[in-house]
N, C-alpha and C positions, 0 to 999 in steps of 0.2 A: 564725244571724245571722253575718255576716262580722265577723272581728276583725282585719282587716288594719290595719297601722299606717302612717300617712303621716308621714314625717320631713321637717320644713321646715328648709331650710338655706341661708341667704344666703352667698354667697362673694365676697369682695373681696380680691384680691392675697394669697392664702394658699398659694401654691405651695410654700413652705418646709415647711408642716405638713400640707398637704391629703392627701397619700398615706397618712400614718399614720391620719388621720381616716377616710378611705374604707375602708382595710383593716380598721379596727375595726368598721365597719358591715357589711362583707361577712362578717366572722367571727361575726355574731350567731347565737345558738343556735336561733332560730326563723326560718323562711324567709319568712313572710307579711308583708313590709314593702315599702314603696317609698320612695325618696329623691327629694325634689323639690329639686334643687340649682340655685339661681338665681344666675347670674353677674351681679354688680353692677358691670359695666364694668371688670373687672380689666384691668390693663396688664402683668401678669406671665404666667407659664405656667399659671395656674389653669384657663383655658378648655380648653387642650389636655389637661391632666390629667383634667378632668371628662369630656371626650369619649372619652378612652381607656378610662376606667373604665365609661362607659355602653355602649361596644361590648363590654366584657367581661361585663357583667351588665345585662339589660334592665330590672331593677328600679330602676336609676339613671336618672332623667330630668333632662336638662340643659336649663335654661330661661334666658332672657335677661330682665333687668329693663329696662323702658322708662324708668322713673323713675330717681332716684338716691338711694341710701341704703337703710338696712335695712328700713324700713317698706314702701316700694314693692316691694322684693324679696320680703318675706314675703307680701305680697298676691298676687303672681304664684304663689308656692308654694301658697297656700291655694286659689286659683282652679283649680289643676290637681290638687289632692289628691283621691284616690278612697277613702281608707281610712275605716273606721268610727272609728278612734282617731287622735288627733293628738299629735305630740310635736315638740320642737325639737332642733336640734343646731348647734353652732358649728364652723366649718370648721377652726379651729386647735386643737381639743380631740380627745380620743378616748374611747371607751367600752369597758368590759369586755364580754366576749362574752355575758353574760347580762342586759345592761341592759334591752333591749326586753322580754324574757320576764318579768323580775321587775317592771317597771313595769306591764305589762299584767295580770299575774295578779290583783292586788286589784280591778282594774276589772271583770274578768270575774265576780268573786264579788259585788261590791257594786252594779254597774250604773251607770247614768247618775246624775248628781248628785254624783259623786265625782271627785277629782283625786288622782292618785298622784304621789309624789315620793320622793326618796332622798338619802342623804348624798353629799357631793362631796369631792374631794381636789384641792387646788391643787398645781401643780408648775411649774417653769420650767427651761428649758435655758440661759437667759441670765444669771441672777443668783440669789443666795440670796433666798428669800421673806422679805419684811420682817415685823416683828411685827404690823403692822396686818392683813395678809392672813391670817396664821396665827390671829390672834385672831378675825377675822371668820369664818373657816372653822370654827373650834371652836364659836363661838356659833351659827352657822347649823345645823351638824350636831346640836347639842343641841336647838335649836328643832324641827328635823325629827323627831328621835327622840321628843320629848315631844308632838308634834303641836300645838305652840303657834303655828302659822303665822299665824293671824289675830289672835291675842292680841298678837303682836310686830310686826305688819306696818308700823306707823308708825316703827319704829326703823330697819329696813332692809328691803330686798326679801327676803321669807322663802320665796319660790318660786324656786329656782335656774333661771335662764332656759333652760339646756339640759338640765334634769333634771326634767321633769314629763311627765305624759301624762293625757289626758282624752278623753272621747267627743267626736266631731266635733260632734254636736248641741249639747252643752254649750259647746264652744268657740265655735260660731256664736252661741249665745244670749248669750254674754259679749261679743260684738262682734268676735271674731277680731282682725284688725289693721286695722279700719276707721278708727280714730282716728289722726290725725297728731299723736301726743303722744310725747315722749321723756322719760325712758328708756322705751322701748316695753314692755320686759319687766316693769318695775315697774307701769306702768299696767295691763297685762294682769292682773297679780296682784291688783290692787285690784278689777278687774272680776270676777274669779273669786270674790273675797270678797263683793262686792255680790250676785252671783248666788246665793250661799249654798252653793257647792260644799263638800263635806266632804272634808278632806284625809286621805288614807291614806298613811302613811309606811312605806317599806321600810327596815329598819334596817341597811343596807349601803351602802358606797360604790359608786355606779353611774355616776359620771361623773368624768373626770379633766380638770380645768379649768386651762388653761394661762395663766400670767401672762407677759407680755412687753411690750416698750417701746411696741408699737403697739396695745395693748389699749384698747378704747374707754373704759373707766373711767378711763384715764390721760390720754386725748387729747381727748375730746369735752366741750364746754361743758355739754351736757345732763346730764353726770354730776357736775357741781359741786354742792356742798352746798346752795346757795340754790335751784338748779333742783329738787333733790329736795324741798325744802320747798314749792316752788310746786306740785309734784305732790301731796304728801302732805296738805297742809292742806285743799284743796278736797275731797279724798276723805273726810277725817275729818268735815268739816262735812256731807257728803252721806250717809255711811253710819252713823257712830257718834255723831254729836253729838245730844244731847237738849237742845233749846232751853229746856225747862222747868227745867233744872238749871243752877246757877251754873257758870261756866267759869273755871278758874284756870290760869295759866301759872306754872310753877316753873322759875326759872333766868334770870339776868340777864347771862350771858356773851354771846359773839358770836352763838351759835345762838339763845339766848333772845331777843335783840334782833331778830334776823331774823324770828323767828316772831311776836313782838309787833307788828312793823311790818306784817306781812301781815294779822294780825287787825285792826289799826287801819284799814288800807286797805279792808278789807271791812266796816267798821263793825260788827264782832262784839264785843259787850261782854265784858270779862273782867277778873278781878282778877289782879294780878301780884305774885309773892312770890319771895324769895331768902333765902339764908343769910348774907348780908353786911350786918351792922348799919349800916355807913356808907352804904349805898344806901337804907335805909328812909326813907320820907318824900319822896324825890325823885320827880319826875314825868318820865317818858319817853314820848313819843308820846301825851301827855295822860293817861297812866295812872300812878297813885301806887304806888310800890314798897312792899311790906309784908313783915312777918315771915311765915315759913312757918306759924307757929302759927295764922295767920288761917284756914287751911283747916279747922281744927277747929270754927270758929264758923259755918261755912256749912252749909246744909242740903243734904246729898247732892250735893256738887259733882263735876264731871268735871275731871280734872287732866291737863294736858299737861306732860310732863317734858322740859325742854331743858337738862339738866345733863350735859355731855359728859365729865366726868372719870370714867374707869373706876373710880377709887378710891372715889368718892362714890356711884356708882349703886347698889351692893348695899345700902348702909345705907338709902338712900331707899326702895328697893323693899321691904326688910324692914319698915320703919316703916309704910308704907302697907298692907301685907298684915296687919300686927299690928292695924291699925284696921279690919280686915274689909273693906278695899277690894279690889275684884277687878280684875286687869289685863285690859285689853281691854273693860272696862265702866265702871270708875270712874277708872282712870288709864291713860295711854298714853305710852309712851316715844317721843320724837321724835328721839333721838340716842343 
């Protein structure tokens, strides 16, 4: 059976970083790959760079997107992919020489129904990485090492968008990039979760993720917090919500209120609690605020945690675990 890898890579105005990215792909330790590089109407030198590299190596296929944006570009790549295995790449990043080999290895052992991923490392040529990115990378890598991807998926996207690989048939069963939903990588991760793919983690850094001022997470409205909630909550209700169990929202800050409003708009009944006594008894969105001890009076509740303070989160997590509540089943971090 063929084990060729198809690399899907949209390209938009990345001439500054594109050559380093392409060189890292050409340096891969295994030869059986193809790159589907889709130009998304670039106005810089990206198309010329892609054409030059495609003349250098026939495994690089340069395509043009007829639509506009990352999802139409990815669809073009998918339509032209011939590999038995699918992976993604970002045109501003680069990969170590053994990335494809090491992501493919566990899939060849375990077969379909599995998704491989690995640790990532952020870097920037423009500025020092802020504490937020450093904290996120450390958290993500720990989740990957411990294979807690589905347990933590409502907190953040736990499948790094340019550092995963799966069988083409599983990718298509998950819906590939058929949906016009942003952020597209997070939506795809939820569909992998819904499909029941088992995550196999490679305990090494296999992707170098560039941070810069044009990065989509900094510039696109689809990457704002409320947009993530609009994506996460419907997936929770579809995949993990048990309507036979009481639902509790813990947290009355900005994110808690955003989540409460979305639940109320969907007519989803829930109890709402927080740690601030001055808020107890007040009604917001028609729901009365309660003490967190209310949770202990409920029969087998599911708890949505919208407490954003990094200082408070470990204590809450430990408390719920001490009550024999399981993450990803009984409680779910939403921030």
